[in-house]
N, C-alpha and C positions, 0 to 999 in steps of 0.2 A: 423425534424431539418431544420431551415433556412439555406440556403447554404452560408457558409463563403466564403470570398474572398481568393483565393489561390494565393500566390506570385510565387511559383515554379510549374513547370509541375508536376502533380500528376501521376507519371509513374514509373514503374520498368524498370531500364536500367542498364545493366552490360556491362562495356567496358574494364575491366581488371580482372585478377584473384585477389583473396584476400590473402594477402594485395597487393595493387597496388604499383608501384614504389615510389610514394610520401609518402604513408602510411608506407612503409618499411623504408624509410629514417627517418621518424619521430620516428619510433620504435627504431632505433639505437640511435637517439638523446636522447630519453626518458631513455634508459638504463643507460646513463651516469649521469643523474641528478635526476630521479624520483625513490623514494623508491620502492623496489621490492614487499613490502607488499601491495601496491596498485595494484590490479589486474583489468584488463578490459576484458569484455566479447568478444568484437569484435576486430579483428586484423586491423581495419581500423580507420582512423582519419577523423573527421567530418569537412566539410567546410560550410555546410548550412543545414537548415531543415525547413520544412513548412508543415502544414496540416498533411498528413499521410506519408510523405517521409523524408528520411535522405540522403543527398548528401555528399559523401566523397571527399577528396582532389584530388582523381584521376578521379572524374567525374561520379562515379557509383551512381545511385539513387536507394535506397532500400526502400521497404515498411516497415513501422515502426509498429510493434505490441508490442512495449515495452513502448513507451512514457516516456523514462527516468525513469522507474519504477513508472508509474502512476502519473507523474509530469505534463507533457505537454498535459493535457486533452484538452485545448483550442487551441492546436497547439504550436509548438516551437518558432514561430515568429508571433503570433496573432497580427494583426495591431492595435487593441485597446490597448493591453498590451504594445506594443512597443511605441505607442504614449504617453501613461501615464508615462512610464519610462523616455522617452526623456524629457517630460515636467518637471518631478520632478528633474531630473539630472541638468537641466538648472537653477534650483532655489537653491537647496542645496542637497547634498548627505548624510549628517549626521550632527546631533547635539547631539545625545544621548538623548532619551526620558526622561531618569532619570535626565538630566541636563536642557535641554531646550526643552520642549514638543512641539508637533505639531498635527495638525488636523488629518492627515492621520491615525495615530495610533487609534484615537478615532473612526474614520469612519470604520476601519476594525472591531473594537470591537462591534460597533453597528450592522454591518452586521452579525457577528457571534452570537450575542444575538438573532437576528431574525431567523437565519437559523438552529441553533442547536436544537435538540428535546426539547420539553417542553416550557411552557409559563411562567415559574417561573422567579423570579428576577435573573439575571445573571451578571457575571463579566468575563473579559478576561485579560490574560497576554500574551504578544507576545514574541517569542523567534526566534532562527535561524534554528533549525533542529527538526526532530521528536524525536530524543533521548533526546534533551533538554526539549521538551514539556513533555515527559513521566516522566523524572526525576523530574521536577518541580511539576507535578501532584501528584507524590508520596510524595514529600515534603509537599505539601498543605494538603494531606490527613493525614499524620502523625501529622502535627502541629495541625490541627483542631480537631482530635480525641484523641490526647495524647497517641495513641497506636503505635506499631512498626511493626507488621507483615504485609507482603504484599503477597497476593495469586496471582500466575500466573498459566499458564496452559501448559500442554504438547504441543509441536510443536510451542510454542509462539516465536515471534521475536519482540523485543522492542528497539534495538539499540546497540551501540558499546562503550558507556561510561562505567565506572566501574559498576555503579548501573544497567544500562540497559543491560549490558552483564550478570549480575546475573539474571536479569528478563528473559533473552532469554534462550530458551531450548537447541538449537543445539550447540554442542561444536565446530566443525570444519566447517568453518574457523573463527567463530565469537569469541569464548572464549578460545580456546586451547592455553595454555601457558601464558595467561594474568592474571591469578589469583595472590593473593587471591581476592575474590569478596566480595561485600557488603553483610552484614548479614541480617538475618530476612526475607529471601525470601523463600517461600514455594510453591511447585508445585502440582497442582491437575490434575486429568485426564480430558482430553478434550473430547467433543463429536466429533467423527470422523466417520460418518455413514458408509463410505466404509470399515473401518477397525475395527469397534466395534463388529463385529460378530453378532450372533443371540441368542435370548433367548432359553431356553430349549424347548419351544413349536414351535420353528422355526420362530417366529416373529422377526422383526427387533427391535433392542434396540431403545427405544423412547428417545426423548429429556428429558422428565421428569425422565426417569430411569438413563440416563447419568448424569443429574444434581444431582440426589440423591446420586449417586456414588461419585461425586466430593465433595458434601457437607459433606458426611460421612468422607472423608479423611480430610477435613478442620477441622471439629469439633473434630475428634479424635486426629489428629496430631498437631494441632495448638491451637484450642479453639477459639470460636467466640469472646470472650471478649478481645482477644489479637490482633485481626485483624483490621488494619487501613483501608485497601483497598483491593478490588478485581480488578485486571487489566486484561482486556481481549480484544482481537480483535474480533469484531462481525463477520467478515470473516477473518480467519487467512491468513497472507500474505506469508512471506518466508517459513513458515511451510508447505505450500502446497495448499493455497487457499481453506482451509477447511471451509465449511459452516456447522455449527452445526445443529443437528436435530432440527426440529421445537419444541419449548417449552423449550429447554435447557437454552437459554439466559433469558427468563422471570422468570424461576425458580431460577436461580442464582441471578438475580436482586432482586427478592422478598425476598430471604434469606438475602441478604445484607441489604436491607432496614429494615427488621425485627430485625436485630442485630446491627444496627448503624454502618455498614461498608460502606465506600465510594465505590461506583461502578464507576470505571473509564473505559470508552470505548476508546480503542486505535484505532482511525479512521485515523491514519496517511496515510495508503495506501488505505483505503476503502471510504474515505470522498470525498466530493465535486463532486457529480453526478456520481462517478465511478460505483456504483452498481445500478443505476437507481433511487436512492433517494439521497437527499442531504447527508445523512449519513446512513450507513448500519444498525445502530441501529433501524431505523424507520421501517424496514421490519417486525419486530415483536413487534412494539409499545414500545420499550425500551426508557426510559428517563433517561440517565445516570446522575450521580451527577457531574461528570467531563468528558469532552471530550478532547482528545488530537488530534491535527491536524498538518499537514505539506504538503509535496508533492504537490498535486494538487491545493493548496490554492492560489498560486500567479503566475501561468503561467510560472514557471521555476525559478523565483527569490527565494532566500533563506528566508523563513518565516515559522514560526510555532506558535502554539497557544495552550493555555489551556483555555477552556471556561466551566463555570459551575455555580453551586449554589453560590449566592452572599455571603451567610453566611460562606461557606467554604473558599472561596478565600479571603474574607475580614478579615478572622480570623488572617491571617498572618500579622505580624507587618510591618510598613513602612520600606522599604529597604530590606526586606527579600526575595523579588523576583525581577528579572530583569536581566540585562546584557548589556554590552556596545552596542552591535549591535542589541539587541532584538527589533523587530518592526522598523527596518531601514526604513526611509521615502521612499526610492525608492522601496523597497519590498512591503510596504504598498500600494503605488500607483498601483503597478502591481496587488496586490490582489483585490483591489476595481474594477479594470478594468476586471480582469479575472472572478470574481463573476458575474459582469454584463453581460459578454459574455455567461456565463453558463445559465443565465436566458434568455437572448435575443435569443440564439440559441436553447433553450430547450434541453440542454445536458442531463438532466435526461431522457427525452423521447428518446433521441438518444441512450443512454446507454441501455435502454430496447429494442430498435429495434436491436441493435447489438447483444444482448443476444439471441433474437428470431432467428436471422439469423444463428449465430455461433452454438448455441446448436442444432438446427435442423440438420445442416449439419454434425456436429461431432457425434451426436447420431446415425444418419444413417450410418456413417462410422464405428462406433464401432460395429455394428451388423455384419460387414464383416471382421473386423480386430481383431485378437485375442490377440493383445498386449495392447489394450485399456481397462483398467479396469474400469475407471469412467470418466464421463464428468460432470463437476459441476461448480458452481459459481453463481454470481449475476451480472446483468447488463453487463458492459464491464470489469469485473474482473472474468475471466473464466479460467478453467484449464482442462487439460487432464492428468490423472494419468496412467502411463505406467507400465505394469506388464509383467512377463514372460508368454509366450503363454498359454492361457487357465486357468491361476490361478490368485493369488493375490500377488505373490512374486514380490517385487519392481524390476524394470528393468531400472536402471540408464544408462546402456550402450546404450540402444535404445534411451533414452531421449537425451543423448549427440549427438548421431548420427543424430537424427532428427533435432536438433538445428543447427548442423554444415551443414547438407545438405540444410536446408532452407536458411541459410546465403549464401551459394554458389549459390543458385537460386535467391537471391536478396530479401529475406524476413527476417527481424529481429524478432526473438522470444526469450523469456527468459525462464529459467528453475528455479525450486525451489523445496522445499519439504524436510522434514527431511531425507528421503531416496534418495534424488537426482533424483527422478523419475517422476517429474511433469513438464509439459509444461504449462506455464502461458501466457495468452493472455491479453494484456493491451493496446489496440490500442488507439491513440488519439481519443477523442470522436468526433472530427471534420473530421475523415477519411471519404472519399466518399464511397458510396455503391460499385462503380466500383472497387476501389482499395481494399476494404475489400474482395470482391468476388474473385479478382485475388489472393490475399494473401492466402485465404482459399483453393483455388484450388492447389496452390503450396504446402501448408501444407498437404493437403489430399494425394497428389501424393507422397510426401516425406514419410509420415507415411506408406503408402502401400508398398513402396519400402523397407523401413527398416524392416517392418513386414515380408516380404518375405525372408529377409536375416537372421532372427532370428529363 
């Protein structure tokens, strides 16, 4: 990775307890005006962020291993993104592309046609959030195929709108109490190597076997002729950073293509260099019919996209897709700059380097700590699954304790997983080697301490 210019000192610095007095005061103001349904992971309030650090209003500087859930891959205040946003804001902030179009939208679409898998003719439509992108991909698939059913998978997360809640697997906190949900959504079993068990002969369940199991469910319970789309995260996000066994995705993709089913890759969390490739689909040579994107696309500005086969997207009648803010000019300027930074700084290579460092250290730790069940992931989308000592029973209590202790030591880590027992590591791809090493040392010490208490 070329060394980026850091604006803030890249250091871990703790000057108060959490929350500090200014954060505590903001928390009181928040209670009076912000809905209780909006939860925050950290008890602190941010004043600044850059590179691999977050600085709170009390002056604490924390190492960031969350990147705003894989959003600030190029840094939370990347100079090139900041300059692009400032220049665009000085000219115009909005006209609505559906009313008075502008070049930035087209430029983003050109970039996406170039970067997404496959060399076929492509089109893009821009939106504001990952959930919007997913919902519109389903709309496109249903319109183009004339079919209704959508297949999703165990442990999936696709958003918080009514349709995307139906697509999401986990009830609490995403779905509980918010029904009824959109119909014609069917769930198939996912390949989850750590929890798939063994075959009768003691061998591991292969990707091909897991795919055959899923396809059997689809054919028996739904019927291929009724399926408009298969929607899948190539690396599952909120469900636990689950990397399916090799061969699972190609088999599902082949079945979809053989049956006229639109294969939608949800790359909202895994896209834009996060896994060491532009898109996680590339690791097994998958060329999706449609790709949904958001998070890392625009350096922190709200932007999302559906990119895919021209015949599918162009099948929709004029006016059938869009939205007032979709492809906002400021967000588009940020996206162009962020993508250029990913290329200039070789953030795909950086993600692979992060993977090599983190996996080596955590795998070594796992040999000596009996609450680590699995270390997995791709690139800088990595996870530790915590279990009760010596077994496979999920250990959400240890997971919470590790996250809390790491925060107190000045390192921000996130958790996830259907069972609440997965630590996920999503550092900004521009984090320095020194800062990453220090964060890993804190994490290792924290895990050892919690393991001794369990």
